[in-house]
N, C-alpha and C positions, 0 to 999 in steps of 0.2 A: 141577106135575110135567111133565116133558118127554115128548115123544111118540116119542123114539128111544132105542135101547139105548145105554148109555154103558159099553161094554165092548170090549175088544180090545187088541192090542199091535201097534205099528207101529215100524219103524226108518227113520230118515232116512238115505238113501243118496245121497251127493254124485254128481252126474252129470258134472261138469266141474271145471275149475280156476278160480281167481280170475282176473278180468280187471283190467287196470290202466288208469287214465286218466292220460295225461301229454302234454306237448307233443311233437309229432312234427317232427323236423328235415326230413323228406321232404315233408310236407304243409304245414307251417307253422302248424298249429293244434293245439288239444287234441283228442286222439282216444283211442279205446279200443284197447288192445293185448290180443291173445289169445295164450295159450300156444301155442308152435309144437311142443310135445311133444318138445323136444330140449334137450340140455345142451351147453354148450361147456366143455371141460376143457383147461386149459393148465398145463403143467409148467414150472417154472423151477428147475432143480436138483432138490432133494428136496422142494420145496414145490409145492402145487397151488392153482390157482384154478379154481372151478367156477361157472358161471352157468346159469340157466334162461333160454332164449331166448323172447322175446315179440315178436310182430309187430303192426304197425299194421293195423287192419282195412281202412283205405282204400288205403294205398300199399305195404304189406308191409315198410316200414322196420323194422329190428329194434332191440330194446332188450335188453340182457343184465342180468338180475336176479341180483345176487351171492348165491350160495348158500354157498360157502366161499372165504375169502381167505387165501392164504399159509399153508395148513395142511400139516403134514407128511403125506406119503403114508401113513405108518404109523398116522396118527390115524384113518384110515377103515378099516372092516372090508373084507376082500377082496371080500365079496359086494356091499357098497355101491359100492366102486370099480368093479367089473365092471358093475354096474347103471348107473352114471353114464356109463361109456364106451359101453355098448350102447344108451343112451337107452331103458332099460327103462320100459314104460308104468306099471308100479306105482310106480317111483321118481319118475317125472314127476308122477303123481297125488299121491303123498305130499308132495313138495316144493311142488307147485302149489296144495295145499290147506292149507299151513302158514301160518295167519294171522299168527303171531308173526314169521315170516321177512319178510313183506311190511311189517309195521309197523316192524321193525328196520331195514329198508332205506329207509324213508321213502316207500314206494310208496303212491299214492292208489288204493285199491281201487275198482273199477267197480261195486260192489254185493256182495251176499252170494252165497255159493256156491249154484248151482242144485242142486236135489235132487229125489228122488222118494220117495214113501212106499212101503215094502214091508211087506205084512201078515205078521205072525208068529203062531205058535200062541199062544192066550190063556194068560195066567198062571193056573195052577190055584190056587184058593182066594183070589185077590185080586180085589177089585172095582175098577172104574174103567177108564178108557182110558189106556193107557201109550204114550208115544212115546219111543223110545230115540234119543239124539242123540250117538253116539260121536265124531263129527267136530266137536262143539261149534259147529254152525252157528247163527248168531244169527237167531232167528225169533220173531215175536210169538205168544203163546199163542192168540190169536183166529184167526190164520191157520192154525195147526196144527189146532185144533178144527174149523174150517170144512172143511179138506181131509180129515180123518179121517172126519167124519160126512157129508161131501158135502152140506153146507148152505151157504147164502149167508154170506159173511163178516159182513154186518150182523147176521144172526141169531145167529152165534157170539158177536159182541161183546155183543149184548143178553143172551144167556144168562150170560155171565161178569159183566157189569155188574149184572144183576138178581139175581145170587147163586144162580141155578138150578144152575149148574155152578161148581165150585171148581177153579182151576188151581194146581198146586203144582210148583215147580221141584224136580227130584230130582237126585241125583248124576250120573245118566246121561241126563237128558232132562226130560220133563214127565209129570205124572199129572193126569188130569181125573176128578173124582168128582162125583156128584150131591150137591146140598146136602142136609143132613139136616134 
């Protein structure tokens, strides 16, 4: 039996947007690009092009990640259109954390989304350790268990491998329960 309580509820909260790794025309090598927290919006007649701007960490050379290409202005809601024009931080975060967009554009991600764990009130009547992952951040269960229980990752791996703790992927994250 383990020496720690296996209860509680956490939520994974993204703290930044994805980074991109690509060749830089300014530096001449492969570098990491970070989100500049800005959109570029261009109108051609009734059609819009929207990009999320990324900057090379070394030389600040920019890369425009396509968000919308040749869409009708009416295809966007008025709120979304205003958010894009105003470089709304919530819109930047939503677009900059959309893994499907990066994959669709063929961008090479510089790693997984950075996140922090936020403690929530415990679930009444349900046992186990729950980790909500609304952003669908890809993370290994041993890393989550280690962070939630504040134990070394090697210990978390041993608990999972030895069967003392069972990890179960749920609809909205992970559930860790003691072995029966």
